PDB file of N, CA, C, O and CB in Angstrom:
ATOM      1  N   UNK A   1       5.044 -14.714   5.083  1.00  0.00           N
ATOM      2  CA  UNK A   1       4.559 -13.448   4.497  1.00  0.00           C
ATOM      3  C   UNK A   1       5.334 -13.108   3.247  1.00  0.00           C
ATOM      4  O   UNK A   1       4.839 -12.347   2.416  1.00  0.00           O
ATOM      5  CB  UNK A   1       4.672 -12.294   5.508  1.00  0.00           C
ATOM      6  N   UNK A   2       6.551 -13.651   3.076  1.00  0.00           N
ATOM      7  CA  UNK A   2       7.347 -13.299   1.889  1.00  0.00           C
ATOM      8  C   UNK A   2       7.161 -14.287   0.759  1.00  0.00           C
ATOM      9  O   UNK A   2       7.781 -14.144  -0.295  1.00  0.00           O
ATOM     10  CB  UNK A   2       8.815 -13.218   2.246  1.00  0.00           C
ATOM     11  N   UNK A   3       6.335 -15.266   0.955  1.00  0.00           N
ATOM     12  CA  UNK A   3       6.032 -16.248  -0.094  1.00  0.00           C
ATOM     13  C   UNK A   3       4.663 -15.916  -0.680  1.00  0.00           C
ATOM     14  O   UNK A   3       3.669 -16.031   0.036  1.00  0.00           O
ATOM     15  CB  UNK A   3       6.061 -17.717   0.469  1.00  0.00           C
ATOM     16  N   UNK A   4       4.559 -15.504  -1.970  1.00  0.00           N
ATOM     17  CA  UNK A   4       3.275 -15.111  -2.529  1.00  0.00           C
ATOM     18  C   UNK A   4       2.243 -16.229  -2.543  1.00  0.00           C
ATOM     19  O   UNK A   4       1.045 -15.946  -2.548  1.00  0.00           O
ATOM     20  CB  UNK A   4       3.472 -14.608  -3.911  1.00  0.00           C
ATOM     21  N   UNK A   5       2.662 -17.475  -2.550  1.00  0.00           N
ATOM     22  CA  UNK A   5       1.730 -18.599  -2.533  1.00  0.00           C
ATOM     23  C   UNK A   5       1.010 -18.720  -1.183  1.00  0.00           C
ATOM     24  O   UNK A   5      -0.125 -19.191  -1.099  1.00  0.00           O
ATOM     25  CB  UNK A   5       2.473 -19.898  -2.848  1.00  0.00           C
ATOM     26  N   UNK A   6       1.719 -18.274  -0.121  1.00  0.00           N
ATOM     27  CA  UNK A   6       1.136 -18.385   1.220  1.00  0.00           C
ATOM     28  C   UNK A   6       0.471 -17.056   1.615  1.00  0.00           C
ATOM     29  O   UNK A   6      -0.684 -17.026   2.042  1.00  0.00           O
ATOM     30  CB  UNK A   6       2.229 -18.781   2.262  1.00  0.00           C
ATOM     31  N   UNK A   7       1.221 -15.971   1.464  1.00  0.00           N
ATOM     32  CA  UNK A   7       0.751 -14.646   1.964  1.00  0.00           C
ATOM     33  C   UNK A   7      -0.053 -13.864   0.923  1.00  0.00           C
ATOM     34  O   UNK A   7      -0.729 -12.896   1.272  1.00  0.00           O
ATOM     35  CB  UNK A   7       1.949 -13.798   2.405  1.00  0.00           C
ATOM     36  N   UNK A   8       0.009 -14.263  -0.329  1.00  0.00           N
ATOM     37  CA  UNK A   8      -0.764 -13.578  -1.351  1.00  0.00           C
ATOM     38  C   UNK A   8      -0.088 -12.329  -1.943  1.00  0.00           C
ATOM     39  O   UNK A   8      -0.483 -11.862  -3.011  1.00  0.00           O
ATOM     40  CB  UNK A   8      -2.075 -13.195  -0.780  1.00  0.00           C
ATOM     41  N   UNK A   9       0.885 -11.812  -1.281  1.00  0.00           N
ATOM     42  CA  UNK A   9       1.558 -10.632  -1.789  1.00  0.00           C
ATOM     43  C   UNK A   9       2.509 -10.086  -0.761  1.00  0.00           C
ATOM     44  O   UNK A   9       2.787 -10.746   0.241  1.00  0.00           O
ATOM     45  CB  UNK A   9       0.558  -9.572  -2.194  1.00  0.00           C
ATOM     46  N   UNK A  10       3.008  -8.904  -0.986  1.00  0.00           N
ATOM     47  CA  UNK A  10       3.975  -8.312  -0.088  1.00  0.00           C
ATOM     48  C   UNK A  10       3.336  -7.406   0.954  1.00  0.00           C
ATOM     49  O   UNK A  10       2.136  -7.480   1.217  1.00  0.00           O
ATOM     50  CB  UNK A  10       4.985  -7.544  -0.871  1.00  0.00           C
ATOM     51  N   UNK A  11       4.166  -6.552   1.537  1.00  0.00           N
ATOM     52  CA  UNK A  11       3.767  -5.727   2.666  1.00  0.00           C
ATOM     53  C   UNK A  11       2.610  -4.788   2.298  1.00  0.00           C
ATOM     54  O   UNK A  11       1.661  -4.645   3.069  1.00  0.00           O
ATOM     55  CB  UNK A  11       4.961  -4.919   3.168  1.00  0.00           C
ATOM     56  N   UNK A  12       2.685  -4.149   1.124  1.00  0.00           N
ATOM     57  CA  UNK A  12       1.660  -3.200   0.771  1.00  0.00           C
ATOM     58  C   UNK A  12       0.321  -3.866   0.571  1.00  0.00           C
ATOM     59  O   UNK A  12      -0.714  -3.323   0.956  1.00  0.00           O
ATOM     60  CB  UNK A  12       2.049  -2.456  -0.461  1.00  0.00           C
ATOM     61  N   UNK A  13       0.336  -5.046  -0.031  1.00  0.00           N
ATOM     62  CA  UNK A  13      -0.917  -5.765  -0.255  1.00  0.00           C
ATOM     63  C   UNK A  13      -1.481  -6.373   1.035  1.00  0.00           C
ATOM     64  O   UNK A  13      -2.690  -6.322   1.263  1.00  0.00           O
ATOM     65  CB  UNK A  13      -0.703  -6.861  -1.288  1.00  0.00           C
ATOM     66  N   UNK A  14      -0.628  -6.940   1.868  1.00  0.00           N
ATOM     67  CA  UNK A  14      -1.085  -7.569   3.096  1.00  0.00           C
ATOM     68  C   UNK A  14      -1.357  -6.638   4.244  1.00  0.00           C
ATOM     69  O   UNK A  14      -2.315  -6.846   4.989  1.00  0.00           O
ATOM     70  CB  UNK A  14      -0.111  -8.540   3.520  1.00  0.00           C
ATOM     71  N   UNK A  15      -0.545  -5.619   4.409  1.00  0.00           N
ATOM     72  CA  UNK A  15      -0.723  -4.687   5.527  1.00  0.00           C
ATOM     73  C   UNK A  15      -1.255  -3.329   5.110  1.00  0.00           C
ATOM     74  O   UNK A  15      -1.994  -2.687   5.856  1.00  0.00           O
ATOM     75  CB  UNK A  15       0.576  -4.502   6.239  1.00  0.00           C
ATOM     76  N   UNK A  16      -0.879  -2.896   3.923  1.00  0.00           N
ATOM     77  CA  UNK A  16      -1.315  -1.570   3.449  1.00  0.00           C
ATOM     78  C   UNK A  16      -2.789  -1.459   3.178  1.00  0.00           C
ATOM     79  O   UNK A  16      -3.327  -0.353   3.112  1.00  0.00           O
ATOM     80  CB  UNK A  16      -0.586  -1.215   2.216  1.00  0.00           C
ATOM     81  N   UNK A  17      -3.453  -2.580   3.020  1.00  0.00           N
ATOM     82  CA  UNK A  17      -4.880  -2.532   2.732  1.00  0.00           C
ATOM     83  C   UNK A  17      -5.671  -1.892   3.889  1.00  0.00           C
ATOM     84  O   UNK A  17      -6.746  -1.333   3.671  1.00  0.00           O
ATOM     85  CB  UNK A  17      -5.403  -3.945   2.452  1.00  0.00           C
ATOM     86  N   UNK A  18      -5.145  -1.975   5.097  1.00  0.00           N
ATOM     87  CA  UNK A  18      -5.831  -1.317   6.233  1.00  0.00           C
ATOM     88  C   UNK A  18      -5.773   0.192   6.117  1.00  0.00           C
ATOM     89  O   UNK A  18      -6.755   0.875   6.410  1.00  0.00           O
ATOM     90  CB  UNK A  18      -5.208  -1.750   7.566  1.00  0.00           C
ATOM     91  N   UNK A  19      -4.641   0.719   5.694  1.00  0.00           N
ATOM     92  CA  UNK A  19      -4.551   2.150   5.424  1.00  0.00           C
ATOM     93  C   UNK A  19      -5.391   2.574   4.210  1.00  0.00           C
ATOM     94  O   UNK A  19      -5.956   3.668   4.173  1.00  0.00           O
ATOM     95  CB  UNK A  19      -3.102   2.539   5.204  1.00  0.00           C
ATOM     96  N   UNK A  20      -5.452   1.683   3.230  1.00  0.00           N
ATOM     97  CA  UNK A  20      -6.298   1.980   2.037  1.00  0.00           C
ATOM     98  C   UNK A  20      -7.771   2.032   2.425  1.00  0.00           C
ATOM     99  O   UNK A  20      -8.519   2.881   1.941  1.00  0.00           O
ATOM    100  CB  UNK A  20      -6.086   0.906   0.921  1.00  0.00           C
ATOM    101  N   UNK A  21      -8.186   1.103   3.313  1.00  0.00           N
ATOM    102  CA  UNK A  21      -9.597   1.138   3.777  1.00  0.00           C
ATOM    103  C   UNK A  21      -9.899   2.428   4.524  1.00  0.00           C
ATOM    104  O   UNK A  21     -10.963   3.021   4.343  1.00  0.00           O
ATOM    105  CB  UNK A  21      -9.902  -0.072   4.690  1.00  0.00           C
ATOM    106  N   UNK A  22      -8.955   2.866   5.371  1.00  0.00           N
ATOM    107  CA  UNK A  22      -9.158   4.120   6.077  1.00  0.00           C
ATOM    108  C   UNK A  22      -9.219   5.298   5.105  1.00  0.00           C
ATOM    109  O   UNK A  22      -9.972   6.248   5.319  1.00  0.00           O
ATOM    110  CB  UNK A  22      -8.046   4.336   7.100  1.00  0.00           C
ATOM    111  N   UNK A  23      -8.433   5.232   4.050  1.00  0.00           N
ATOM    112  CA  UNK A  23      -8.426   6.293   3.010  1.00  0.00           C
ATOM    113  C   UNK A  23      -9.784   6.368   2.331  1.00  0.00           C
ATOM    114  O   UNK A  23     -10.283   7.460   2.060  1.00  0.00           O
ATOM    115  CB  UNK A  23      -7.313   6.031   1.947  1.00  0.00           C
ATOM    116  N   UNK A  24     -10.386   5.215   2.053  1.00  0.00           N
ATOM    117  CA  UNK A  24     -11.735   5.211   1.446  1.00  0.00           C
ATOM    118  C   UNK A  24     -12.773   5.856   2.344  1.00  0.00           C
ATOM    119  O   UNK A  24     -13.702   6.501   1.858  1.00  0.00           O
ATOM    120  CB  UNK A  24     -12.166   3.786   1.125  1.00  0.00           C
ATOM    121  N   UNK A  25     -12.626   5.691   3.624  1.00  0.00           N
ATOM    122  CA  UNK A  25     -13.554   6.336   4.581  1.00  0.00           C
ATOM    123  C   UNK A  25     -13.352   7.856   4.504  1.00  0.00           C
ATOM    124  O   UNK A  25     -14.323   8.612   4.489  1.00  0.00           O
ATOM    125  CB  UNK A  25     -13.314   5.809   6.064  1.00  0.00           C
ATOM    126  N   UNK A  26     -12.087   8.299   4.455  1.00  0.00           N
ATOM    127  CA  UNK A  26     -11.803   9.737   4.356  1.00  0.00           C
ATOM    128  C   UNK A  26     -12.302  10.313   3.019  1.00  0.00           C
ATOM    129  O   UNK A  26     -12.700  11.476   2.948  1.00  0.00           O
ATOM    130  CB  UNK A  26     -10.285   9.993   4.510  1.00  0.00           C
ATOM    131  N   UNK A  27     -12.277   9.494   1.971  1.00  0.00           N
ATOM    132  CA  UNK A  27     -12.729   9.989   0.653  1.00  0.00           C
ATOM    133  C   UNK A  27     -14.223  10.269   0.622  1.00  0.00           C
ATOM    134  O   UNK A  27     -14.706  10.990  -0.251  1.00  0.00           O
ATOM    135  CB  UNK A  27     -12.385   8.979  -0.437  1.00  0.00           C
ATOM    136  N   UNK A  28     -14.959   9.697   1.580  1.00  0.00           N
ATOM    137  CA  UNK A  28     -16.388   9.952   1.700  1.00  0.00           C
ATOM    138  C   UNK A  28     -17.182   9.736   0.412  1.00  0.00           C
ATOM    139  O   UNK A  28     -18.018  10.563   0.046  1.00  0.00           O
ATOM    140  CB  UNK A  28     -16.594  11.343   2.167  1.00  0.00           C
ATOM    141  N   UNK A  29     -16.923   8.636  -0.266  1.00  0.00           N
ATOM    142  CA  UNK A  29     -17.688   8.347  -1.460  1.00  0.00           C
ATOM    143  C   UNK A  29     -17.062   8.814  -2.754  1.00  0.00           C
ATOM    144  O   UNK A  29     -17.467   8.385  -3.834  1.00  0.00           O
ATOM    145  CB  UNK A  29     -19.005   8.943  -1.336  1.00  0.00           C
ATOM    146  N   UNK A  30     -16.063   9.703  -2.652  1.00  0.00           N
ATOM    147  CA  UNK A  30     -15.371  10.139  -3.835  1.00  0.00           C
ATOM    148  C   UNK A  30     -14.393   9.118  -4.318  1.00  0.00           C
ATOM    149  O   UNK A  30     -14.106   8.159  -3.602  1.00  0.00           O
ATOM    150  CB  UNK A  30     -14.680  11.417  -3.585  1.00  0.00           C
ATOM    151  N   UNK A  31     -13.875   9.281  -5.495  1.00  0.00           N
ATOM    152  CA  UNK A  31     -12.942   8.318  -6.076  1.00  0.00           C
ATOM    153  C   UNK A  31     -11.508   8.755  -5.833  1.00  0.00           C
ATOM    154  O   UNK A  31     -11.041   9.689  -6.484  1.00  0.00           O
ATOM    155  CB  UNK A  31     -13.198   8.153  -7.580  1.00  0.00           C
ATOM    156  N   UNK A  32     -10.783   8.104  -4.906  1.00  0.00           N
ATOM    157  CA  UNK A  32      -9.366   8.431  -4.692  1.00  0.00           C
ATOM    158  C   UNK A  32      -8.539   7.933  -5.897  1.00  0.00           C
ATOM    159  O   UNK A  32      -8.908   6.973  -6.574  1.00  0.00           O
ATOM    160  CB  UNK A  32      -8.842   7.789  -3.349  1.00  0.00           C
ATOM    161  N   UNK A  33      -7.420   8.615  -6.132  1.00  0.00           N
ATOM    162  CA  UNK A  33      -6.541   8.297  -7.242  1.00  0.00           C
ATOM    163  C   UNK A  33      -5.126   8.011  -6.703  1.00  0.00           C
ATOM    164  O   UNK A  33      -4.586   8.797  -5.925  1.00  0.00           O
ATOM    165  CB  UNK A  33      -6.522   9.463  -8.279  1.00  0.00           C
ATOM    166  N   UNK A  34      -4.541   6.897  -7.116  1.00  0.00           N
ATOM    167  CA  UNK A  34      -3.153   6.623  -6.753  1.00  0.00           C
ATOM    168  C   UNK A  34      -2.253   7.505  -7.571  1.00  0.00           C
ATOM    169  O   UNK A  34      -2.174   7.353  -8.791  1.00  0.00           O
ATOM    170  CB  UNK A  34      -2.796   5.139  -6.961  1.00  0.00           C
ATOM    171  N   UNK A  35      -1.553   8.448  -6.907  1.00  0.00           N
ATOM    172  CA  UNK A  35      -0.718   9.397  -7.597  1.00  0.00           C
ATOM    173  C   UNK A  35       0.698   8.834  -7.799  1.00  0.00           C
ATOM    174  O   UNK A  35       1.365   9.148  -8.784  1.00  0.00           O
ATOM    175  CB  UNK A  35      -0.671  10.712  -6.822  1.00  0.00           C
ATOM    176  N   UNK A  36       1.139   8.008  -6.863  1.00  0.00           N
ATOM    177  CA  UNK A  36       2.487   7.417  -6.967  1.00  0.00           C
ATOM    178  C   UNK A  36       2.551   6.189  -6.080  1.00  0.00           C
ATOM    179  O   UNK A  36       1.851   6.099  -5.071  1.00  0.00           O
ATOM    180  CB  UNK A  36       3.599   8.446  -6.563  1.00  0.00           C
ATOM    181  N   UNK A  37       3.393   5.249  -6.461  1.00  0.00           N
ATOM    182  CA  UNK A  37       3.586   4.044  -5.638  1.00  0.00           C
ATOM    183  C   UNK A  37       5.014   3.553  -5.817  1.00  0.00           C
ATOM    184  O   UNK A  37       5.632   3.716  -6.868  1.00  0.00           O
ATOM    185  CB  UNK A  37       2.563   2.921  -6.021  1.00  0.00           C
ATOM    186  N   UNK A  38       5.508   2.947  -4.749  1.00  0.00           N
ATOM    187  CA  UNK A  38       6.895   2.405  -4.798  1.00  0.00           C
ATOM    188  C   UNK A  38       6.930   1.124  -3.989  1.00  0.00           C
ATOM    189  O   UNK A  38       6.428   1.076  -2.866  1.00  0.00           O
ATOM    190  CB  UNK A  38       7.957   3.444  -4.240  1.00  0.00           C
ATOM    191  N   UNK A  39       7.512   0.107  -4.548  1.00  0.00           N
ATOM    192  CA  UNK A  39       7.748  -1.164  -3.860  1.00  0.00           C
ATOM    193  C   UNK A  39       9.215  -1.451  -3.819  1.00  0.00           C
ATOM    194  O   UNK A  39       9.941  -1.177  -4.775  1.00  0.00           O
ATOM    195  CB  UNK A  39       7.004  -2.313  -4.539  1.00  0.00           C
ATOM    196  N   UNK A  40       9.661  -2.006  -2.706  1.00  0.00           N
ATOM    197  CA  UNK A  40      11.091  -2.333  -2.534  1.00  0.00           C
ATOM    198  C   UNK A  40      11.203  -3.814  -2.162  1.00  0.00           C
ATOM    199  O   UNK A  40      10.619  -4.261  -1.175  1.00  0.00           O
ATOM    200  CB  UNK A  40      11.765  -1.420  -1.425  1.00  0.00           C
ATOM    201  N   UNK A  41      11.946  -4.550  -2.950  1.00  0.00           N
ATOM    202  CA  UNK A  41      12.104  -5.983  -2.697  1.00  0.00           C
ATOM    203  C   UNK A  41      13.563  -6.389  -2.912  1.00  0.00           C
ATOM    204  O   UNK A  41      13.869  -7.206  -3.780  1.00  0.00           O
ATOM    205  CB  UNK A  41      11.166  -6.812  -3.620  1.00  0.00           C
ATOM    206  N   UNK A  42      14.451  -5.811  -2.115  1.00  0.00           N
ATOM    207  CA  UNK A  42      15.845  -6.161  -2.306  1.00  0.00           C
ATOM    208  C   UNK A  42      16.509  -6.695  -1.049  1.00  0.00           C
ATOM    209  O   UNK A  42      17.560  -7.330  -1.124  1.00  0.00           O
ATOM    210  CB  UNK A  42      16.595  -4.976  -2.797  1.00  0.00           C
ATOM    211  N   UNK A  43      15.904  -6.444   0.108  1.00  0.00           N
ATOM    212  CA  UNK A  43      16.547  -6.829   1.358  1.00  0.00           C
ATOM    213  C   UNK A  43      16.655  -8.327   1.581  1.00  0.00           C
ATOM    214  O   UNK A  43      17.653  -8.797   2.127  1.00  0.00           O
ATOM    215  CB  UNK A  43      15.812  -6.233   2.485  1.00  0.00           C
ATOM    216  N   UNK A  44      15.666  -9.072   1.177  1.00  0.00           N
ATOM    217  CA  UNK A  44      15.644 -10.529   1.439  1.00  0.00           C
ATOM    218  C   UNK A  44      15.721 -11.334   0.178  1.00  0.00           C
ATOM    219  O   UNK A  44      15.842 -12.556   0.262  1.00  0.00           O
ATOM    220  CB  UNK A  44      14.396 -10.917   2.193  1.00  0.00           C
ATOM    221  N   UNK A  45      15.660 -10.734  -0.985  1.00  0.00           N
ATOM    222  CA  UNK A  45      15.717 -11.477  -2.221  1.00  0.00           C
ATOM    223  C   UNK A  45      14.496 -12.345  -2.469  1.00  0.00           C
ATOM    224  O   UNK A  45      14.593 -13.373  -3.140  1.00  0.00           O
ATOM    225  CB  UNK A  45      16.928 -12.317  -2.230  1.00  0.00           C
ATOM    226  N   UNK A  46      13.362 -11.949  -1.943  1.00  0.00           N
ATOM    227  CA  UNK A  46      12.143 -12.726  -2.077  1.00  0.00           C
ATOM    228  C   UNK A  46      11.369 -12.234  -3.303  1.00  0.00           C
ATOM    229  O   UNK A  46      11.740 -11.250  -3.942  1.00  0.00           O
ATOM    230  CB  UNK A  46      11.276 -12.622  -0.789  1.00  0.00           C
ATOM    231  N   UNK A  47      10.264 -12.960  -3.617  1.00  0.00           N
ATOM    232  CA  UNK A  47       9.446 -12.624  -4.789  1.00  0.00           C
ATOM    233  C   UNK A  47       8.480 -11.439  -4.554  1.00  0.00           C
ATOM    234  O   UNK A  47       7.924 -10.898  -5.510  1.00  0.00           O
ATOM    235  CB  UNK A  47       8.649 -13.844  -5.206  1.00  0.00           C
ATOM    236  N   UNK A  48       8.289 -11.050  -3.319  1.00  0.00           N
ATOM    237  CA  UNK A  48       7.368  -9.954  -3.009  1.00  0.00           C
ATOM    238  C   UNK A  48       8.151  -8.840  -2.303  1.00  0.00           C
ATOM    239  O   UNK A  48       9.268  -9.043  -1.826  1.00  0.00           O
ATOM    240  CB  UNK A  48       6.170 -10.454  -2.116  1.00  0.00           C
ATOM    241  N   UNK A  49       7.524  -7.655  -2.255  1.00  0.00           N
ATOM    242  CA  UNK A  49       8.210  -6.537  -1.621  1.00  0.00           C
ATOM    243  C   UNK A  49       8.131  -6.645  -0.114  1.00  0.00           C
ATOM    244  O   UNK A  49       7.142  -7.132   0.435  1.00  0.00           O
ATOM    245  CB  UNK A  49       7.621  -5.211  -2.084  1.00  0.00           C
ATOM    246  N   UNK A  50       9.184  -6.184   0.556  1.00  0.00           N
ATOM    247  CA  UNK A  50       9.160  -6.107   2.020  1.00  0.00           C
ATOM    248  C   UNK A  50       8.768  -4.705   2.498  1.00  0.00           C
ATOM    249  O   UNK A  50       8.550  -4.486   3.690  1.00  0.00           O
ATOM    250  CB  UNK A  50      10.532  -6.494   2.597  1.00  0.00           C
ATOM    251  N   UNK A  51       8.682  -3.756   1.555  1.00  0.00           N
ATOM    252  CA  UNK A  51       8.275  -2.387   1.864  1.00  0.00           C
ATOM    253  C   UNK A  51       7.523  -1.831   0.673  1.00  0.00           C
ATOM    254  O   UNK A  51       7.920  -2.044  -0.473  1.00  0.00           O
ATOM    255  CB  UNK A  51       9.501  -1.491   2.216  1.00  0.00           C
ATOM    256  N   UNK A  52       6.456  -1.129   0.931  1.00  0.00           N
ATOM    257  CA  UNK A  52       5.728  -0.483  -0.139  1.00  0.00           C
ATOM    258  C   UNK A  52       5.081   0.794   0.349  1.00  0.00           C
ATOM    259  O   UNK A  52       4.730   0.904   1.524  1.00  0.00           O
ATOM    260  CB  UNK A  52       4.686  -1.416  -0.714  1.00  0.00           C
ATOM    261  N   UNK A  53       4.916   1.768  -0.547  1.00  0.00           N
ATOM    262  CA  UNK A  53       4.276   3.018  -0.212  1.00  0.00           C
ATOM    263  C   UNK A  53       3.431   3.465  -1.384  1.00  0.00           C
ATOM    264  O   UNK A  53       3.788   3.260  -2.544  1.00  0.00           O
ATOM    265  CB  UNK A  53       5.310   4.088   0.161  1.00  0.00           C
ATOM    266  N   UNK A  54       2.298   4.082  -1.062  1.00  0.00           N
ATOM    267  CA  UNK A  54       1.406   4.624  -2.097  1.00  0.00           C
ATOM    268  C   UNK A  54       0.966   5.987  -1.663  1.00  0.00           C
ATOM    269  O   UNK A  54       0.581   6.185  -0.511  1.00  0.00           O
ATOM    270  CB  UNK A  54       0.178   3.705  -2.350  1.00  0.00           C
ATOM    271  N   UNK A  55       1.019   6.939  -2.579  1.00  0.00           N
ATOM    272  CA  UNK A  55       0.547   8.297  -2.355  1.00  0.00           C
ATOM    273  C   UNK A  55      -0.817   8.389  -3.060  1.00  0.00           C
ATOM    274  O   UNK A  55      -0.913   8.206  -4.274  1.00  0.00           O
ATOM    275  CB  UNK A  55       1.585   9.390  -2.901  1.00  0.00           C
ATOM    276  N   UNK A  56      -1.851   8.670  -2.290  1.00  0.00           N
ATOM    277  CA  UNK A  56      -3.229   8.673  -2.778  1.00  0.00           C
ATOM    278  C   UNK A  56      -3.791  10.079  -2.714  1.00  0.00           C
ATOM    279  O   UNK A  56      -3.713  10.735  -1.675  1.00  0.00           O
ATOM    280  CB  UNK A  56      -4.107   7.704  -1.962  1.00  0.00           C
ATOM    281  N   UNK A  57      -4.348  10.539  -3.798  1.00  0.00           N
ATOM    282  CA  UNK A  57      -4.977  11.870  -3.872  1.00  0.00           C
ATOM    283  C   UNK A  57      -6.484  11.716  -3.710  1.00  0.00           C
ATOM    284  O   UNK A  57      -7.125  10.921  -4.398  1.00  0.00           O
ATOM    285  CB  UNK A  57      -4.639  12.586  -5.228  1.00  0.00           C
ATOM    286  N   UNK A  58      -7.027  12.488  -2.792  1.00  0.00           N
ATOM    287  CA  UNK A  58      -8.461  12.467  -2.550  1.00  0.00           C
ATOM    288  C   UNK A  58      -9.156  13.558  -3.343  1.00  0.00           C
ATOM    289  O   UNK A  58      -8.527  14.558  -3.688  1.00  0.00           O
ATOM    290  CB  UNK A  58      -8.756  12.626  -1.064  1.00  0.00           C
ATOM    291  N   UNK A  59     -10.452  13.389  -3.644  1.00  0.00           N
ATOM    292  CA  UNK A  59     -11.188  14.389  -4.402  1.00  0.00           C
ATOM    293  C   UNK A  59     -11.204  15.774  -3.728  1.00  0.00           C
ATOM    294  O   UNK A  59     -11.298  16.794  -4.410  1.00  0.00           O
ATOM    295  CB  UNK A  59     -12.602  13.913  -4.613  1.00  0.00           C
ATOM    296  N   UNK A  60     -11.112  15.805  -2.409  1.00  0.00           N
ATOM    297  CA  UNK A  60     -11.129  17.100  -1.690  1.00  0.00           C
ATOM    298  C   UNK A  60      -9.816  17.861  -1.813  1.00  0.00           C
ATOM    299  O   UNK A  60      -9.717  19.012  -1.389  1.00  0.00           O
ATOM    300  CB  UNK A  60     -11.438  16.876  -0.218  1.00  0.00           C
ATOM    301  N   UNK A  61      -8.791  17.203  -2.404  1.00  0.00           N
ATOM    302  CA  UNK A  61      -7.479  17.843  -2.561  1.00  0.00           C
ATOM    303  C   UNK A  61      -6.445  17.385  -1.570  1.00  0.00           C
ATOM    304  O   UNK A  61      -5.271  17.731  -1.699  1.00  0.00           O
ATOM    305  CB  UNK A  61      -7.620  19.306  -2.452  1.00  0.00           C
ATOM    306  N   UNK A  62      -6.857  16.607  -0.571  1.00  0.00           N
ATOM    307  CA  UNK A  62      -5.896  16.077   0.376  1.00  0.00           C
ATOM    308  C   UNK A  62      -5.123  14.917  -0.186  1.00  0.00           C
ATOM    309  O   UNK A  62      -5.579  14.242  -1.108  1.00  0.00           O
ATOM    310  CB  UNK A  62      -6.583  15.661   1.629  1.00  0.00           C
ATOM    311  N   UNK A  63      -3.963  14.683   0.362  1.00  0.00           N
ATOM    312  CA  UNK A  63      -3.114  13.550  -0.040  1.00  0.00           C
ATOM    313  C   UNK A  63      -2.885  12.640   1.157  1.00  0.00           C
ATOM    314  O   UNK A  63      -2.680  13.111   2.275  1.00  0.00           O
ATOM    315  CB  UNK A  63      -1.752  14.044  -0.617  1.00  0.00           C
ATOM    316  N   UNK A  64      -2.921  11.357   0.918  1.00  0.00           N
ATOM    317  CA  UNK A  64      -2.723  10.353   1.969  1.00  0.00           C
ATOM    318  C   UNK A  64      -1.559   9.458   1.565  1.00  0.00           C
ATOM    319  O   UNK A  64      -1.522   8.963   0.439  1.00  0.00           O
ATOM    320  CB  UNK A  64      -4.025   9.508   2.207  1.00  0.00           C
ATOM    321  N   UNK A  65      -0.608   9.245   2.474  1.00  0.00           N
ATOM    322  CA  UNK A  65       0.551   8.370   2.234  1.00  0.00           C
ATOM    323  C   UNK A  65       0.271   7.076   3.007  1.00  0.00           C
ATOM    324  O   UNK A  65       0.131   7.101   4.229  1.00  0.00           O
ATOM    325  CB  UNK A  65       1.935   9.055   2.695  1.00  0.00           C
ATOM    326  N   UNK A  66       0.191   5.950   2.294  1.00  0.00           N
ATOM    327  CA  UNK A  66       0.023   4.648   2.947  1.00  0.00           C
ATOM    328  C   UNK A  66       1.357   3.931   2.812  1.00  0.00           C
ATOM    329  O   UNK A  66       1.858   3.754   1.702  1.00  0.00           O
ATOM    330  CB  UNK A  66      -1.168   3.801   2.310  1.00  0.00           C
ATOM    331  N   UNK A  67       1.929   3.521   3.926  1.00  0.00           N
ATOM    332  CA  UNK A  67       3.227   2.785   3.896  1.00  0.00           C
ATOM    333  C   UNK A  67       3.063   1.518   4.710  1.00  0.00           C
ATOM    334  O   UNK A  67       2.339   1.488   5.706  1.00  0.00           O
ATOM    335  CB  UNK A  67       4.425   3.665   4.467  1.00  0.00           C
ATOM    336  N   UNK A  68       3.745   0.473   4.272  1.00  0.00           N
ATOM    337  CA  UNK A  68       3.745  -0.781   5.010  1.00  0.00           C
ATOM    338  C   UNK A  68       5.072  -1.501   4.764  1.00  0.00           C
ATOM    339  O   UNK A  68       5.616  -1.460   3.660  1.00  0.00           O
ATOM    340  CB  UNK A  68       2.538  -1.675   4.591  1.00  0.00           C
ATOM    341  N   UNK A  69       5.571  -2.141   5.778  1.00  0.00           N
ATOM    342  CA  UNK A  69       6.819  -2.883   5.654  1.00  0.00           C
ATOM    343  C   UNK A  69       6.938  -3.990   6.636  1.00  0.00           C
ATOM    344  O   UNK A  69       6.283  -3.990   7.678  1.00  0.00           O
ATOM    345  CB  UNK A  69       7.967  -1.983   5.808  1.00  0.00           C
ATOM    346  N   UNK A  70       7.778  -4.948   6.310  1.00  0.00           N
ATOM    347  CA  UNK A  70       8.026  -6.094   7.182  1.00  0.00           C
ATOM    348  C   UNK A  70       9.270  -5.878   8.020  1.00  0.00           C
ATOM    349  O   UNK A  70       9.474  -6.605   8.993  1.00  0.00           O
ATOM    350  CB  UNK A  70       8.165  -7.373   6.362  1.00  0.00           C
ATOM    351  N   UNK A  71      10.116  -4.903   7.683  1.00  0.00           N
ATOM    352  CA  UNK A  71      11.326  -4.716   8.456  1.00  0.00           C
ATOM    353  C   UNK A  71      11.515  -3.258   8.798  1.00  0.00           C
ATOM    354  O   UNK A  71      12.493  -2.899   9.454  1.00  0.00           O
ATOM    355  CB  UNK A  71      12.531  -5.241   7.701  1.00  0.00           C
TER     356      UNK A  71
END
């Protein structure tokens, strides 16, 4: 999972996409906006992040925090 050639990316890309899919359902056709994002890749010294978080703003005014990590 920590090798981009095998896993395609880090925690937010590989695991966070499930939370992003749920966020799209909550958005009900509106366009969500990524308000902030943070990736952390220092624990293992690998090329991809082992933790990532994204704060997503929905058109209805709600905010969704999607977090994913390997450790």
